[in-house]
FIKE-921879 format. One record per residue: residue number from 1; residue in one letter; chain; y, x, z of N, C-alpha, C in turn. Coordinates in nm, 4 decimals, always signed. Each point is the difference from the previous one (the first is absolute). Layout:
// FIKE-921879
+-----+--------+--------+----------+----------+----------+----------+----------+----------+----------+----------+----------+
! num ! residu ! chaine !      n.y !      n.x !      n.z !     ca.y !     ca.x !     ca.z !      c.y !      c.x !      c.z !
+-----+--------+--------+----------+----------+----------+----------+----------+----------+----------+----------+----------+
! NUM !      a !      A !        Y !        X !        Z !        Y !        X !        Z !        Y !        X !        Z !
...
+-----+--------+--------+----------+----------+----------+----------+----------+----------+----------+----------+----------+
END
This chain:
// FIKE-921879
+-----+--------+--------+----------+----------+----------+----------+----------+----------+----------+----------+----------+
! num ! residu ! chaine !      n.y !      n.x !      n.z !     ca.y !     ca.x !     ca.z !      c.y !      c.x !      c.z !
+-----+--------+--------+----------+----------+----------+----------+----------+----------+----------+----------+----------+
!   1 !      x !      A !  +2.5698 !  +1.2577 !  +3.1598 !  +0.0563 !  -0.0477 !  +0.1234 !  -0.0487 !  -0.1428 !  +0.0234 !
!   2 !      x !      A !  -0.0527 !  -0.0230 !  +0.1196 !  -0.0513 !  -0.1324 !  +0.0316 !  +0.0807 !  -0.0663 !  +0.1095 !
!   3 !      x !      A !  -0.0103 !  -0.1305 !  +0.0029 !  +0.0676 !  -0.0788 !  +0.1031 !  -0.1009 !  -0.0899 !  +0.0677 !
!   4 !      x !      A !  +0.0218 !  -0.0220 !  +0.1289 !  -0.0892 !  -0.0882 !  +0.0748 !  +0.0808 !  -0.0761 !  +0.1048 !
!   5 !      x !      A !  -0.0311 !  -0.1286 !  +0.0143 !  +0.0665 !  -0.0842 !  +0.0991 !  -0.0748 !  +0.0111 !  +0.1323 !
!   6 !      x !      A !  +0.0749 !  +0.0127 !  +0.1100 !  -0.0604 !  +0.0084 !  +0.1330 !  +0.0713 !  -0.0957 !  +0.0953 !
!   7 !      x !      A !  -0.0737 !  -0.0449 !  +0.0995 !  +0.0578 !  -0.0763 !  +0.1117 !  -0.0283 !  +0.0822 !  +0.1245 !
!   8 !      x !      A !  +0.1043 !  +0.0345 !  +0.0722 !  -0.0105 !  +0.0921 !  +0.1122 !  +0.0017 !  -0.0742 !  +0.1325 !
!   9 !      x !      A !  -0.0909 !  +0.0414 !  +0.0893 !  +0.0007 !  -0.0480 !  +0.1381 !  +0.0338 !  +0.1193 !  +0.0883 !
!  10 !      x !      A !  +0.1246 !  +0.0095 !  +0.0469 !  +0.0377 !  +0.1094 !  +0.0890 !  -0.0516 !  -0.0245 !  +0.1417 !
!  11 !      x !      A !  +0.0041 !  +0.1037 !  +0.0809 !  -0.0433 !  -0.0051 !  +0.1403 !  -0.1443 !  -0.0454 !  +0.0146 !
!  12 !      x !      A !  -0.0857 !  +0.0391 !  -0.0920 !  -0.1430 !  -0.0314 !  +0.0074 !  -0.0675 !  +0.0998 !  +0.0942 !
!  13 !      x !      A !  -0.1246 !  -0.0249 !  +0.0314 !  -0.0722 !  +0.0899 !  +0.0904 !  -0.0409 !  +0.1302 !  -0.0682 !
!  14 !      x !      A !  -0.0049 !  -0.0009 !  -0.1339 !  -0.0333 !  +0.1222 !  -0.0740 !  +0.0532 !  -0.0085 !  -0.1428 !
!  15 !      x !      A !  +0.0070 !  +0.1145 !  -0.0643 !  +0.0406 !  +0.0057 !  -0.1407 !  -0.1229 !  -0.0259 !  -0.0860 !
!  16 !      x !      A !  +0.0079 !  -0.0991 !  -0.0885 !  -0.1144 !  -0.0306 !  -0.0857 !  +0.0396 !  -0.0867 !  -0.1180 !
!  17 !      x !      A !  -0.0843 !  +0.0089 !  -0.1043 !  +0.0066 !  -0.0929 !  -0.1122 !  -0.0938 !  -0.1130 !  +0.0402 !
!  18 !      x !      A !  +0.0539 !  -0.1196 !  +0.0198 !  -0.0775 !  -0.1094 !  +0.0579 !  -0.0647 !  -0.0915 !  -0.1028 !
!  19 !      x !      A !  +0.0212 !  +0.0262 !  -0.1274 !  -0.0599 !  -0.0844 !  -0.1025 !  +0.1041 !  -0.0499 !  -0.0974 !
!  20 !      x !      A !  -0.0401 !  -0.0986 !  -0.0769 !  +0.0891 !  -0.0559 !  -0.1009 !  -0.0039 !  -0.1512 !  +0.0101 !
!  21 !      x !      A !  +0.1181 !  -0.0603 !  -0.0020 !  +0.0102 !  -0.1455 !  +0.0040 !  +0.0943 !  -0.0449 !  -0.1099 !
!  22 !      x !      A !  -0.0501 !  -0.0856 !  -0.0874 !  +0.0796 !  -0.0553 !  -0.1090 !  +0.0682 !  +0.1080 !  -0.0835 !
!  23 !      x !      A !  -0.0722 !  +0.1091 !  -0.0265 !  +0.0519 !  +0.1075 !  -0.0839 !  +0.0946 !  +0.0958 !  +0.0684 !
!  24 !      x !      A !  +0.0183 !  -0.0157 !  +0.1311 !  +0.0904 !  +0.0862 !  +0.0756 !  -0.0819 !  +0.0786 !  +0.1021 !
!  25 !      x !      A !  +0.0222 !  +0.1296 !  +0.0053 !  -0.0719 !  +0.0868 !  +0.0918 !  +0.0555 !  -0.0164 !  +0.1407 !
!  26 !      x !      A !  -0.0860 !  -0.0273 !  +0.0974 !  +0.0418 !  -0.0128 !  +0.1399 !  -0.0094 !  +0.1372 !  +0.0660 !
!  27 !      x !      A !  +0.1115 !  +0.0467 !  +0.0545 !  +0.0065 !  +0.1317 !  +0.0624 !  +0.0492 !  -0.0168 !  +0.1434 !
!  28 !      x !      A !  -0.0719 !  +0.0598 !  +0.0944 !  +0.0415 !  -0.0026 !  +0.1406 !  +0.0386 !  +0.1407 !  +0.0416 !
!  29 !      x !      A !  +0.1133 !  +0.0103 !  +0.0690 !  +0.0451 !  +0.1300 !  +0.0499 !  +0.0429 !  -0.0126 !  +0.1458 !
!  30 !      x !      A !  -0.0190 !  +0.1067 !  +0.0765 !  +0.0377 !  +0.0018 !  +0.1411 !  +0.1513 !  +0.0066 !  +0.0181 !
!  31 !      x !      A !  +0.0693 !  +0.0560 !  -0.0937 !  +0.1442 !  +0.0221 !  +0.0121 !  +0.0770 !  -0.1319 !  +0.0067 !
!  32 !      x !      A !  +0.1081 !  -0.0015 !  +0.0774 !  +0.0850 !  -0.1196 !  +0.0050 !  +0.0921 !  -0.0058 !  -0.1221 !
!  33 !      x !      A !  +0.0505 !  -0.1186 !  -0.0316 !  +0.0895 !  -0.0131 !  -0.1155 !  +0.1442 !  +0.0381 !  +0.0362 !
!  34 !      x !      A !  +0.0176 !  +0.1209 !  +0.0485 !  +0.1305 !  +0.0473 !  +0.0458 !  +0.0315 !  +0.1318 !  -0.0700 !
!  35 !      x !      A !  +0.1212 !  +0.0102 !  -0.0538 !  +0.0463 !  +0.1247 !  -0.0629 !  -0.0937 !  +0.0508 !  -0.1099 !
!  36 !      x !      A !  -0.0663 !  -0.0903 !  -0.0713 !  -0.0859 !  +0.0401 !  -0.1105 !  -0.1335 !  +0.0598 !  +0.0393 !
!  37 !      x !      A !  -0.0341 !  -0.0059 !  +0.1300 !  -0.1257 !  +0.0624 !  +0.0443 !  -0.1236 !  -0.0695 !  -0.0557 !
!  38 !      x !      A !  +0.0016 !  -0.1328 !  -0.0090 !  -0.1151 !  -0.0709 !  -0.0571 !  -0.0145 !  +0.0324 !  -0.1486 !
!  39 !      x !      A !  +0.1111 !  +0.0067 !  -0.0727 !  -0.0059 !  +0.0357 !  -0.1420 !  -0.0587 !  +0.1393 !  -0.0180 !
!  40 !      x !      A !  +0.0418 !  +0.0937 !  +0.0829 !  -0.0520 !  +0.1368 !  -0.0092 !  -0.1498 !  +0.0034 !  +0.0296 !
!  41 !      x !      A !  -0.0435 !  -0.0774 !  +0.0988 !  -0.1430 !  -0.0064 !  +0.0327 !  -0.0799 !  -0.0583 !  -0.1160 !
!  42 !      x !      A !  +0.0538 !  -0.1023 !  -0.0656 !  -0.0668 !  -0.0598 !  -0.1160 !  -0.0091 !  +0.1025 !  -0.1125 !
!  43 !      x !      A !  +0.1094 !  +0.0698 !  -0.0272 !  +0.0014 !  +0.1013 !  -0.1064 !  -0.1065 !  +0.1065 !  +0.0268 !
!  44 !      x !      A !  -0.0076 !  +0.0477 !  +0.1230 !  -0.0966 !  +0.1056 !  +0.0339 !  -0.1448 !  -0.0493 !  -0.0099 !
!  45 !      x !      A !  -0.0248 !  -0.1213 !  +0.0483 !  -0.1356 !  -0.0556 !  -0.0047 !  -0.0459 !  -0.0201 !  -0.1443 !
!  46 !      x !      A !  +0.0854 !  -0.0597 !  -0.0823 !  -0.0354 !  -0.0243 !  -0.1399 !  -0.0173 !  +0.1332 !  -0.0736 !
!  47 !      x !      A !  +0.0893 !  +0.0941 !  +0.0238 !  -0.0097 !  +0.1312 !  -0.0655 !  -0.1316 !  +0.0685 !  +0.0332 !
!  48 !      x !      A !  -0.0392 !  -0.0052 !  +0.1259 !  -0.1254 !  +0.0635 !  +0.0421 !  -0.1200 !  -0.0641 !  -0.0697 !
!  49 !      x !      A !  -0.0024 !  -0.1337 !  -0.0045 !  -0.1122 !  -0.0696 !  -0.0634 !  -0.0063 !  +0.0238 !  -0.1500 !
!  50 !      x !      A !  +0.1156 !  +0.0129 !  -0.0636 !  +0.0054 !  +0.0160 !  -0.1450 !  -0.0154 !  +0.1467 !  -0.0406 !
!  51 !      x !      A !  +0.0310 !  +0.0912 !  +0.0918 !  -0.0145 !  +0.1423 !  -0.0298 !  +0.1219 !  +0.0626 !  -0.0649 !
!  52 !      x !      A !  +0.1180 !  -0.0451 !  +0.0414 !  +0.1242 !  +0.0574 !  -0.0501 !  +0.0883 !  +0.0344 !  +0.1202 !
!  53 !      x !      A !  +0.0992 !  +0.0869 !  -0.0174 !  +0.0927 !  +0.0274 !  +0.1101 !  +0.0846 !  -0.1238 !  +0.0304 !
!  54 !      x !      A !  +0.0401 !  -0.0197 !  +0.1261 !  +0.0829 !  -0.1162 !  +0.0349 !  +0.1299 !  -0.0083 !  -0.0795 !
!  55 !      x !      A !  +0.0496 !  +0.1121 !  -0.0475 !  +0.1240 !  -0.0010 !  -0.0778 !  -0.0164 !  -0.0722 !  -0.1337 !
!  56 !      x !      A !  -0.1232 !  -0.0231 !  -0.0429 !  -0.0257 !  -0.0707 !  -0.1265 !  -0.0173 !  -0.1506 !  +0.0185 !
!  57 !      x !      A !  +0.0110 !  -0.0468 !  +0.1240 !  -0.0103 !  -0.1429 !  +0.0290 !  +0.1396 !  -0.0484 !  +0.0378 !
!  58 !      x !      A !  +0.0447 !  -0.1048 !  -0.0673 !  +0.1373 !  -0.0475 !  +0.0199 !  +0.0003 !  -0.1515 !  +0.0147 !
!  59 !      x !      A !  +0.0786 !  -0.0499 !  +0.0938 !  +0.0205 !  -0.1442 !  +0.0151 !  +0.1085 !  -0.0398 !  -0.0991 !
!  60 !      x !      A !  -0.0365 !  -0.0790 !  -0.1013 !  +0.0977 !  -0.0400 !  -0.1013 !  +0.0582 !  -0.1390 !  +0.0252 !
!  61 !      x !      A !  -0.0674 !  -0.0774 !  +0.0839 !  +0.0508 !  -0.1320 !  +0.0358 !  -0.0520 !  -0.0365 !  +0.1388 !
!  62 !      x !      A !  +0.0865 !  -0.0586 !  +0.0824 !  -0.0426 !  -0.0462 !  +0.1315 !  +0.0175 !  +0.1016 !  +0.1106 !
!  63 !      x !      A !  +0.0989 !  +0.0848 !  -0.0122 !  +0.0243 !  +0.1055 !  +0.0988 !  +0.0035 !  -0.0539 !  +0.1436 !
!  64 !      x !      A !  +0.0597 !  -0.1181 !  +0.0197 !  +0.0113 !  -0.0548 !  +0.1352 !  -0.0814 !  -0.1287 !  +0.0176 !
!  65 !      x !      A !  -0.0998 !  -0.0210 !  -0.0858 !  -0.0838 !  -0.1200 !  +0.0066 !  -0.1466 !  +0.0388 !  +0.0193 !
!  66 !      x !      A !  -0.0802 !  -0.0957 !  +0.0386 !  -0.1448 !  +0.0264 !  +0.0129 !  -0.0658 !  +0.0142 !  -0.1364 !
!  67 !      x !      A !  +0.0476 !  -0.0770 !  -0.0972 !  -0.0547 !  +0.0073 !  -0.1352 !  +0.0750 !  +0.1067 !  -0.0775 !
!  68 !      x !      A !  -0.0742 !  +0.0974 !  -0.0515 !  +0.0599 !  +0.1149 !  -0.0673 !  -0.0689 !  +0.0246 !  -0.1335 !
!  69 !      x !      A !  +0.0693 !  +0.0686 !  -0.0864 !  -0.0580 !  +0.0483 !  -0.1234 !  +0.0096 !  +0.1516 !  +0.0049 !
!  70 !      x !      A !  -0.1164 !  +0.0660 !  -0.0078 !  -0.0049 !  +0.1454 !  +0.0029 !  -0.0229 !  +0.0538 !  -0.1400 !
!  71 !      x !      A !  +0.0623 !  +0.1120 !  -0.0286 !  -0.0195 !  +0.0702 !  -0.1270 !  -0.0582 !  +0.1368 !  +0.0334 !
!  72 !      x !      A !  -0.1113 !  +0.0336 !  -0.0654 !  -0.0696 !  +0.1255 !  +0.0268 !  -0.0035 !  +0.0819 !  -0.1281 !
!  73 !      x !      A !  +0.0603 !  +0.1163 !  +0.0047 !  +0.0004 !  +0.0910 !  -0.1143 !  -0.1360 !  +0.0685 !  -0.0108 !
!  74 !      x !      A !  -0.0460 !  +0.0163 !  -0.1226 !  -0.1237 !  +0.0730 !  -0.0235 !  -0.1254 !  -0.0848 !  -0.0010 !
!  75 !      x !      A !  +0.0113 !  -0.1293 !  +0.0220 !  -0.1155 !  -0.0902 !  -0.0032 !  +0.0401 !  -0.1269 !  -0.0728 !
!  76 !      x !      A !  -0.0950 !  -0.0584 !  -0.0752 !  +0.0297 !  -0.1290 !  -0.0622 !  -0.0487 !  -0.1122 !  +0.0918 !
!  77 !      x !      A !  +0.0320 !  -0.1223 !  -0.0331 !  -0.0309 !  -0.1141 !  +0.0865 !  -0.1499 !  -0.0177 !  +0.0238 !
!  78 !      x !      A !  -0.0826 !  +0.0251 !  -0.1021 !  -0.1455 !  -0.0121 !  +0.0171 !  -0.0527 !  +0.1043 !  +0.0971 !
!  79 !      x !      A !  +0.0475 !  +0.1234 !  -0.0097 !  -0.0408 !  +0.1057 !  +0.0930 !  +0.0404 !  -0.0355 !  +0.1430 !
!  80 !      x !      A !  +0.1170 !  -0.0583 !  +0.0144 !  +0.0476 !  -0.0385 !  +0.1325 !  -0.0893 !  -0.1057 !  +0.0609 !
!  81 !      x !      A !  -0.0330 !  -0.1026 !  -0.0769 !  -0.0867 !  -0.1066 !  +0.0521 !  -0.1358 !  +0.0554 !  +0.0464 !
!  82 !      x !      A !  -0.0570 !  +0.0911 !  -0.0791 !  -0.1283 !  +0.0590 !  +0.0383 !  +0.0135 !  +0.0847 !  +0.1272 !
!  83 !      x !      A !  +0.1028 !  +0.0830 !  +0.0069 !  +0.0181 !  +0.0888 !  +0.1142 !  +0.0330 !  -0.0756 !  +0.1275 !
!  84 !      x !      A !  +0.0660 !  -0.1134 !  -0.0120 !  +0.0424 !  -0.0761 !  +0.1176 !  -0.0901 !  -0.1180 !  +0.0314 !
!  85 !      x !      A !  -0.1112 !  -0.0112 !  -0.0698 !  -0.0934 !  -0.1092 !  +0.0242 !  -0.0552 !  +0.0092 !  +0.1425 !
!  86 !      x !      A !  -0.0141 !  -0.1135 !  +0.0686 !  -0.0554 !  +0.0008 !  +0.1355 !  -0.1402 !  +0.0584 !  +0.0019 !
!  87 !      x !      A !  -0.0293 !  +0.0679 !  +0.1076 !  -0.1328 !  +0.0572 !  +0.0157 !  -0.0104 !  +0.1429 !  -0.0466 !
!  88 !      x !      A !  +0.1027 !  +0.0534 !  -0.0613 !  -0.0029 !  +0.1388 !  -0.0454 !  +0.0466 !  +0.0918 !  +0.1105 !
+-----+--------+--------+----------+----------+----------+----------+----------+----------+----------+----------+----------+
END
């Protein structure tokens, strides 16, 4: 099980992994930060890039903040960094 820190920008023009800044993955999602929709969009985007079902991606810290800690079952932290690297 791996963990990765993300900073989320809701209401972006598109869903994307925008890169990494200071060890934190920048994620942009179209969904607004209302009723957990941005969190769900982040979970789905990360799951797709990593190759796991969205049910295996969980927000463990920062549920209502831009800075979040995600936990992904079935992948270690090194695999996550490679799968979520910009340009892939």
